[in-house]
C-alpha positions as CSV (number, residue, x, y, z in Angstrom):
1,X,-16.2,212.2,258.3
2,X,-16.0,208.6,257.1
3,X,-18.0,205.4,257.2
4,X,-16.6,202.7,254.9
5,X,-16.8,199.0,254.6
6,X,-13.2,197.8,255.0
7,X,-11.5,196.2,252.1
8,X,-9.9,192.9,253.0
9,X,-6.4,192.4,251.7
10,X,-5.2,188.8,251.7
11,X,-1.5,188.3,252.7
12,X,0.1,185.1,251.6
13,X,2.4,183.6,254.3
14,X,4.3,180.2,254.3
15,X,2.8,179.5,257.7
16,X,-0.7,180.3,256.6
17,X,-3.7,178.2,255.6
18,X,-5.8,177.5,252.5
19,X,-8.9,177.1,254.7
20,X,-10.1,180.5,256.1
21,X,-13.1,178.8,257.6
22,X,-16.1,181.1,258.0
23,X,-13.9,184.2,258.2
24,X,-13.6,184.6,254.5
25,X,-14.8,183.0,251.3
26,X,-11.8,184.4,249.4
27,X,-8.5,182.7,248.9
28,X,-7.0,180.1,246.6
29,X,-6.6,176.4,247.4
30,X,-2.9,176.4,246.5
31,X,-1.8,179.6,248.2
32,X,-1.6,179.7,252.0
33,X,-3.1,182.9,253.4
34,X,-1.6,184.0,256.7
35,X,-3.3,187.3,257.3
36,X,-6.4,189.3,256.3
37,X,-5.7,193.0,256.6
38,X,-8.6,195.5,257.1
39,X,-7.8,198.4,254.8
40,X,-9.5,201.6,253.5
41,X,-10.7,201.0,250.0
42,X,-9.8,204.4,248.7
43,X,-6.1,204.4,247.7
44,X,-6.0,208.2,248.1
45,X,-7.3,208.2,251.6
46,X,-4.9,209.3,254.3
47,X,-2.9,206.4,255.8
48,X,-4.4,205.2,259.1
49,X,-2.3,205.0,262.2
50,X,-3.6,201.5,263.1
51,X,-3.8,198.2,261.4
52,X,-6.4,195.6,262.3
53,X,-6.0,192.1,260.9
54,X,-6.8,188.4,261.3
55,X,-4.0,185.8,261.5
56,X,-4.3,182.1,260.6
57,X,-1.4,179.9,261.6
58,X,-0.8,176.4,260.4
59,X,2.9,176.5,261.3
60,X,4.8,178.4,264.0
61,X,5.9,182.0,263.2
62,X,9.4,183.2,264.0
63,X,10.6,184.3,267.4
64,X,10.7,188.1,266.8
65,X,10.6,191.6,268.2
66,X,9.5,195.0,267.1
67,X,11.1,198.4,267.8
68,X,9.4,201.1,269.9
69,X,8.8,204.6,268.7
70,X,12.2,205.9,269.9
71,X,14.1,203.1,268.2
72,X,12.0,203.4,265.0
73,X,12.7,207.2,264.8
74,X,16.4,206.5,265.1
75,X,16.0,204.2,262.0
76,X,14.2,206.9,260.1
77,X,10.8,205.2,260.5
78,X,7.6,207.1,261.6
79,X,6.6,204.8,264.4
80,X,7.3,201.6,266.3
81,X,5.0,198.6,266.7
82,X,3.0,197.8,269.8
83,X,0.3,195.3,269.2
84,X,-2.4,193.2,271.0
85,X,-3.9,189.8,270.1
86,X,-7.4,188.5,270.7
87,X,-7.6,184.7,270.5
88,X,-10.6,183.6,268.2
89,X,-9.8,179.9,268.3
90,X,-6.9,177.7,269.5
91,X,-6.0,174.1,268.8
92,X,-5.4,172.0,271.9
93,X,-1.6,172.1,271.4
94,X,-1.3,175.7,270.3
95,X,1.2,178.0,272.1
96,X,2.3,181.6,272.2
97,X,5.5,183.0,273.4
98,X,5.6,186.2,275.4
99,X,8.9,187.5,276.8
100,X,11.6,185.4,278.3
101,X,11.6,183.2,281.5
102,X,14.4,185.3,283.0
103,X,16.4,188.4,282.2
104,X,19.6,187.9,280.2
105,X,22.3,190.2,278.8
106,X,22.5,191.2,275.1
107,X,25.5,188.9,274.7
108,X,23.6,186.0,276.3
109,X,20.7,186.7,273.9
110,X,23.1,186.8,270.9
111,X,24.5,183.4,272.0
112,X,21.0,181.9,272.5
113,X,20.0,183.0,269.0
114,X,23.1,181.6,267.5
115,X,22.7,178.1,269.0
116,X,18.9,178.0,268.9
117,X,18.5,177.8,272.7
118,X,16.4,181.0,272.6
119,X,13.4,178.7,272.0
120,X,13.9,177.3,275.5
121,X,14.3,180.7,277.0
122,X,11.0,182.1,275.7
123,X,8.1,182.0,278.1
124,X,5.5,179.7,276.4
125,X,1.9,179.6,277.3
126,X,-1.2,177.8,276.1
127,X,-3.8,180.3,274.8
128,X,-7.6,179.8,274.9
129,X,-10.4,181.3,272.9
130,X,-11.2,184.7,274.3
131,X,-7.7,185.4,275.8
132,X,-6.2,188.9,275.3
133,X,-2.5,189.3,275.0
134,X,-0.8,192.7,274.8
135,X,2.6,192.8,273.2
136,X,4.4,196.1,273.9
137,X,7.2,197.1,271.4
138,X,10.5,195.5,272.5
139,X,8.9,192.3,273.8
140,X,10.3,189.1,272.4
141,X,7.4,187.0,271.2
142,X,6.2,184.2,269.0
143,X,2.9,182.8,267.7
144,X,2.6,179.1,267.4
145,X,0.6,176.9,265.0
146,X,-3.1,176.2,265.3
147,X,-4.4,179.7,266.0
148,X,-6.8,182.1,264.6
149,X,-6.4,185.5,266.2
150,X,-7.3,189.2,265.7
151,X,-4.4,191.6,266.0
152,X,-4.5,195.4,266.4
153,X,-1.2,197.2,266.0
154,X,0.5,200.5,265.3
155,X,0.6,200.7,261.6
156,X,4.2,199.5,261.0
157,X,5.4,196.3,259.4
158,X,8.9,196.5,260.9
159,X,9.7,193.1,262.4
160,X,13.1,191.7,263.4
161,X,13.3,187.9,263.3
162,X,15.6,186.5,265.9
163,X,15.0,182.8,265.2
164,X,13.0,181.0,262.5
165,X,13.1,177.3,263.7
166,X,15.7,176.4,261.1
167,X,13.7,178.0,258.2
168,X,15.4,179.8,255.3
169,X,14.0,183.3,255.9
170,X,16.4,186.2,256.7
171,X,17.1,186.9,260.3
172,X,17.8,190.4,261.8
173,X,19.8,189.5,264.8
174,X,21.7,192.6,265.6
175,X,18.7,194.9,264.9
176,X,16.5,192.7,267.1
177,X,19.0,192.5,270.0
178,X,19.3,196.3,269.8
179,X,15.6,196.9,270.4
180,X,14.7,193.9,272.5
181,X,13.8,193.9,276.2
182,X,15.5,190.6,277.0
183,X,13.5,189.5,280.0
184,X,10.1,188.6,281.3
185,X,7.0,190.3,279.9
186,X,5.3,192.8,282.1
187,X,2.2,191.6,283.9
188,X,-1.1,192.3,282.3
189,X,-3.6,194.9,283.3
190,X,-6.9,193.0,283.7
191,X,-9.7,193.4,281.1
192,X,-12.3,196.0,282.3
193,X,-16.0,195.6,281.9
194,X,-17.4,199.1,281.2
195,X,-21.0,198.0,280.8
196,X,-23.0,195.0,280.1
197,X,-22.1,195.3,276.4
198,X,-18.6,196.8,276.5
199,X,-15.3,195.2,277.6
200,X,-12.0,197.0,277.4
201,X,-9.4,194.5,276.4
202,X,-6.3,196.7,276.1
203,X,-5.7,200.4,276.5
204,X,-2.3,202.0,276.0
205,X,-0.9,205.3,274.6
206,X,-1.4,204.0,271.0
207,X,-4.8,202.4,270.9
208,X,-7.8,201.2,272.8
209,X,-9.1,197.7,272.0
210,X,-12.6,196.6,273.0
211,X,-15.1,193.9,272.5
212,X,-18.8,194.9,272.3
213,X,-21.6,192.4,272.4
214,X,-24.9,193.8,271.2
215,X,-28.2,191.8,271.7
216,X,-30.8,191.3,269.1
217,X,-33.6,193.9,269.2
218,X,-31.4,196.7,270.5
219,X,-30.4,199.9,268.6
220,X,-27.2,201.8,269.3
221,X,-25.3,204.9,268.3
222,X,-21.5,204.6,268.1
223,X,-19.6,207.8,268.5
224,X,-16.4,207.4,266.5
225,X,-14.6,210.6,267.3
226,X,-11.2,209.4,266.0
227,X,-10.0,206.6,263.6
228,X,-12.1,203.6,264.6
229,X,-12.1,200.0,263.2
230,X,-14.8,197.4,263.7
231,X,-14.4,193.6,263.0
232,X,-17.4,191.4,263.3
233,X,-16.6,188.2,265.1
234,X,-20.1,186.8,265.6
235,X,-23.6,187.5,264.3
236,X,-24.4,190.3,261.8
237,X,-26.2,193.6,261.6
238,X,-26.3,197.1,260.2
239,X,-23.7,199.7,260.7
240,X,-25.0,202.9,259.2
241,X,-25.9,202.1,255.6
242,X,-23.7,199.0,255.6
243,X,-24.7,195.4,256.3
244,X,-21.8,193.4,257.8
245,X,-21.3,189.9,259.0
246,X,-18.5,187.7,260.4
247,X,-15.1,188.4,259.0
248,X,-16.1,191.8,257.7
249,X,-15.3,195.2,259.1
250,X,-15.8,199.0,258.9
251,X,-13.7,202.1,259.1
252,X,-15.4,205.0,260.9
253,X,-14.0,208.5,261.7
254,X,-15.5,211.7,263.1
255,X,-19.0,210.3,262.8
256,X,-21.8,208.9,264.9
257,X,-23.3,205.8,263.3
258,X,-26.4,203.8,264.0
259,X,-25.8,200.1,264.8
260,X,-28.7,197.6,264.5
261,X,-27.7,194.0,265.4
262,X,-29.3,191.2,263.4
263,X,-31.6,188.5,264.8
264,X,-28.7,186.6,266.5
265,X,-27.1,189.8,267.9
266,X,-23.7,191.0,266.9
267,X,-20.3,190.8,268.6
268,X,-17.5,193.1,267.3
269,X,-13.9,193.9,268.1
270,X,-13.4,197.7,268.1
271,X,-10.1,199.5,268.0
272,X,-9.6,203.2,268.0
273,X,-6.8,205.7,268.0
274,X,-6.9,206.9,271.6
275,X,-4.9,206.6,274.8
276,X,-7.9,205.9,277.1
277,X,-11.4,204.4,276.6
278,X,-14.1,206.8,275.2
279,X,-16.8,206.4,277.9
280,X,-19.3,207.9,275.4
281,X,-18.4,205.5,272.6
282,X,-21.7,203.5,272.6
283,X,-25.2,204.6,273.6
284,X,-28.4,202.6,273.4
285,X,-31.2,204.6,271.7
286,X,-34.1,202.2,271.4
287,X,-35.7,203.4,274.7
288,X,-35.1,200.2,276.7
289,X,-33.9,200.4,280.2
290,X,-30.1,200.2,280.2
291,X,-28.0,199.5,283.2
292,X,-25.8,202.4,284.2
293,X,-22.3,202.5,282.9
294,X,-20.3,200.7,285.6
295,X,-16.7,199.7,285.5
296,X,-15.7,196.3,286.9
297,X,-12.5,194.4,286.7
298,X,-12.3,190.9,285.5
299,X,-9.3,188.7,286.3
300,X,-7.1,187.9,283.3
301,X,-7.3,184.4,281.8
302,X,-4.8,182.3,280.0
303,X,-1.2,183.5,279.7
304,X,-0.2,186.8,281.4
305,X,-0.6,189.4,278.6
306,X,1.4,192.6,279.0
307,X,0.5,196.2,279.3
308,X,2.7,199.2,278.5
309,X,1.8,202.6,279.9
310,X,4.6,204.2,278.0
311,X,4.3,203.1,275.0
312,X,1.6,200.9,258.4
313,X,4.6,202.7,257.8
314,X,5.7,199.7,255.7
315,X,9.4,199.0,256.2
316,X,9.5,195.3,256.2
317,X,12.0,192.9,257.6
318,X,9.0,190.6,257.4
319,X,7.2,188.6,260.1
C-alpha cells in the first residue's frame, strides 16, 4: 500500500525552457528544462512500470521512434515504449508529427533520413489544448516548439533519433529503421466519457490514461488497485493526507484514498497500470445525487492520434 507525493525531477534539455510558468517554481534561469518527471521519492522503492512527465518545448525535438516490447527484448531491454500525450497549451504555430503521409520501404526511409527529406514525409498536425495523441511503439513521431504537454509512457528511455534538424546530437538510424513502422499512424479510438467527471483519454495493454474533473464541494474515494499516478492540471485539493496543486502529483498503489477538491474544484490526469479502465476507480461519497455511470463516445479533436490494441528501464539513446 502506498500514498506518496511525487518528487519532481527536472531534466535539462537543449530544446527546453527557463520559464516553467505556473507548473513549477523550480528551475534555474540559465538552464533550459525540457521535462519534469514524476518520481517516487524513496530511492529503495520498487521501480514503477510507468513514467508520467511534463514537457516544455521552445525548440523542435528530433524525429524519432521507440521500440516495441518484442524489439526491446531482442536488445536485452525489459520493455519497449508506447506513450500518449495530453496537450496542456500550444502556440499558434506549434506542430506535432505522427506517422508518415504514406508507407515507404526501409530503403526509402534510409534515403529520406540521409538527405533530410524525412521532414517532408512526416504527417504534421496542429495541436490544440486538450488534444490527446496516442503514440504506439514503432510510430515515427516528433514534437514541435511551443508546446506544454503531459506524457504517460512505459518506463523506458530508449529512443532512436532518425533526424535532428541539422543538430549535433547522435543519430541512431539503423536501430530506428529496424523498429519503425514506416507508414501512416493508425486512426485514433475516440475519447470515452465514463461519467460526468471521468474521461478515458487512452487505453491500451500498457496503461489507461484519464482526465477527472471534480467539482468544489464534492468528496470522492479513488480506488487505486494498481500503480496509479495523478498530476494536477487545474485547481487544488486534498488527496488523502496530502495537499496538492497545479504541477504536483501523487503515487498511489493498492489503496483507496479520499479526494476533497478545493474551492475552485480540481482537475487531474490519472494514469494507471492496467489494460482497461477500472469502472470502480472513482466513487462520490458525500451523499449528493450522482448521475449513473454512463459511457458515451466523444469525437476526436485535433490531429488523428493513434491507438494500439497490441501493444524506466533507462537505456538511453536520448530524446
